[in-house]
N, C-alpha and C positions, 0 to 999 in steps of 0.2 A: 860229270856224274850221269850216268844213263837213266831212262825212265825206271829201268827194274830195281835199281838201286833205291833204298829208302834212308831218310835222315834220320839217325839215332843220336842219342844224347847218352853221355856215360857220366857218373861221377868220379871226379878226379879224387884219387888218394890224398891228395893236400886238402881237399874240401872236406872238413871235419863238421858232421852235421851237429846243429845244437842239441844239448841235453838238458833234460830236467831232473830236479831232485824232489822226490816225494816222500814225505813223512807220513807212514802207514799207520803206526801206533806208537804211543809213549813209553809203553811197557812200565815197570813198577818204580822206576826211577823218575819221576816227572821232573823234579827240580833240576837234576843234571840234564835232562833232555832240553827243558828251556834253555839253559845257558847255551847248549849246543846250538839250539836253532839261532839264538843271538848270535853266536859266533860265525854261523853259516850265511845268515841273512843281513847282519848288521842292523837290525831293526832293535828298538828299544825292548827293554826287559818285559813292559807290559805287552806290547805287540807280538813278542816271542811267545808270552805265555798263552796268547790268545790263539795264535797260528798252532801250537803245540796242542792245545785242547780242542781243536777242530779237524784233528787227524781222521781219516787220511786227506792230505791237502799237499798241493804243490808248493814248495818253499820258494825254489828259486828256477828260474830257465835262463837259457841262453847260454850255457856253459860249454866248455870242451868237455870232451871224455874224461881226461885227467882231472880236471877241477871237479866235476860232478862225483867223480869216484872218492875223492879226496873228502868232499863235503859228506858223502856218504859215511864214509869211515869215522868222520868226528861223531856223527849221529849214532852209529852204532857203537862206538865205544862209550856214549852215555847211558847206552841201555835201550836205544830206540830200534824200531823196526822201521827200515827206511831203504828206498831203491832210486837208482839213477835209470833214466830211459832217455831213449831219443824223442825228441820233440815231434808231433806231426808236422808235416808239410802244411802249408797254407792251404786251406781248402778242404784238407782231409778232416773227415769226422770220426771221432772216436767216443767210445761208449765211457759214461762216466764210472769213475772207480768207485767200487761198492763199499 
């Protein structure tokens, strides 16, 4: 490698960054959403109710894109507003969700 060449790092296609599932709003069917949160998180019914009522809140993290999309689909079918997004890299600062 010559002095003029710089070292660069590329993300491999097989390196799937981790994603998180964020519950934005329960919507009108709170009971259905609480049950969906329980299914997605594996938490108790009581903890799922607490999480659902704290929206907007991150429910789970460290998921593949497919698993995050599946979790969001479960929440959406229960009547919630939810989204999945790529988790920030370590050291990256993000603004809190409104």
